[in-house]
N, C-alpha and C positions, 0 to 999 in steps of 0.2 A: 196210671202212672206210665204206662206204655205210650200213651198219647203225649204226655208231657216230655218224655224222653225224645220222641220224634220231633216235637216242636223245638226243643232246645237244640237238637242235632241239626235242624234245618236253619235255625236262626244264627247259630254260631258261625257257619261259613258265610252267611249273608252279611253279618256284621263285619267279619274279618275282611271280606272282599270290598265292602263299602268303605271301611277305614283305609284300606290300601289304595282305593281309587281316589279318595279325597286327599290322601298324602301325596299321590303323584300329581294331582292338579295343583297343589300348593308349592311344589318344588320351584325354585328360581331357575330361570333359563340359564344356560351356560354363559359364562362371561365372554364378551366380544373381545376380539384381538386388540391389544393396546395400539394407540396411534403410532405411526412411525416417528422417529426422532426428527427434529428439524434438520435441514441440510447444513452441512458445515459451511461457514461463511468466512472466507479468507481475506476479503477486501479490507481496505483501510478503515472501513466503518465497522469491522467486526467487533462485537461487544458494545457498540454504540459510542465508543470513545476514541476511535482511531487506533492506529498501530503503535502509537507512542514514539519512543526515541529509537532512531536507527543510524547506522553508519554505513558508508559505502564509497563508491567512486563514480565520477561523472565526467563526461566531456562536454564542456559548455559550447554554445553555438559559435562563438568566435574562434573555436579551435583549441582552447586551453583545457588540459585535463587536470582534475583536482580530486582530493578526498572530500567527502561530504558528510555532514551531520544533518539528519532530518528529524523534525518534530511534527508528527502526524496527528491531526485531530479528525473528528468525524466529517466536517465540511471543508477543511482546508489543511494545508501543510506548509511548513516553512523549511527552507534548506540553507545551510551555511556551507561555503566551499573554501578550501585552503590547499595550496601546494607550495612547496619550496624545493628548489634544487640549486646547488652550487657546485659547479664543475670546473676543475682546473684544466687548462689546455691552451695550446696555441701561444703565439707571441704576445697578444694583447693582455693576457693574464686570465684570471678567474672570471667565469660567467655565472651570474646569479639571477634566477627567476623567482619571483614571489607572486602568487596568484591568490586573491581572496575575493569573496563575493557573498551575496545573499539573494534569496529569491522567495517568492510567495506564490502559492497556487490555490485556487478555489476549485473544489470538486464539483464540476458542473453535472456530472452523471456518475453513478456508482453501479457496478455490476456485482455479481456474486463473488468474483475474485479479481476485480479490476476497478479502475476509475479513470475518468477523462477530466482533465483540469485545464483551466485557463489561468494565465498569470504571467510572470516574468522574473527576470533576474538582473542584477547589476554586478559586473565582475571587473576587477582591476588587476591588470598584469603589469608588473614592473620587471624590467630587465636591465642589468648593468654589466659592463664589460670594459675593463681597462680605463676607468675614469668616465666613460660615456654611459648615459642611462636613457631609458625610454619608458614611458608609462602609457599604457593603452587602457582606456576605460570602455567597457562594452555594456550597452543597455539592450536587453534581449526579451521583448515580449513574445509570447507564443502559446502553444498548446502542448500538454504532456499527457501521455498514456502510461499507466502503470499496470502491470500484470503481476499478481501475487501468485508465484508458482508453488509456494508453500505458505503456511501462516506467517513465517518470519522473513521470507525473501521476496523482494519485489524487483522485477526488471522494469526499466522505464526508458522511454524514447520521447524526444520532443522535437518539434519543428517550430520555426518562427523566423524573426528577422534579427539580425545583429547590427546594431548601430554602434560604430566604434569611433572614438575620439582619442587623439594621443599626441605624444611628443616624438620627434625624430631623434635618432641616435646622434646626429650631427649638431644638436643644440637648438635648432629652430623648432617651431611649433607647427605641426600640421593638424588642422581640424578636418577630419574626414567623416562623412556620413555615408555609411555603406548599408543599404537596405537590400540584402540579398537573402533568399530563402536558405536556411541552414537546417541541419539535423544534428542531434546529439543522442548518446546512449549512456546508460549507467545501470548500476545494481545497488540495492540497499538491503542490509540485514537489520531487522527490527528486534529489539530486546523486549519481548512480551512476557 
């Protein structure tokens, strides 16, 4: 009996140590760190569908300033422009300016928070004063760069040519083709 006790006393620690060692071998390794989240994407292609509808202000290449509405998609954006001012002053009477136009831009390259586009705009500026009026139409092909400084705000600048055609205030018609490099700037807020 003494011998059996010794055998049991020897086997119990061996079995306990053996089970403990096999339990350690079967433990799963500690979980690895989760992958970092993808970088924030502010460009017009954020979310795959563009920035949507935005409003802002722009100076067109021919030198007219206007309010703008932009519809931005993943690969292109459209803009509409409008301005109205009617000022009283001087002997000839009230001076009224109306500017309206439309443009389209293809996103040739997109960055993390910017895009580079090629396209153009057509803008019409009408002015009247004391019975005389003039209408100037401008066709403006060019390139545009937009930088999204926040997910909802884009600053933009463009360069190109301004081809202008128009009427003279004296009643005659002048057809002018002016191809000179021009620049314009603006800002747009997008309602995402």
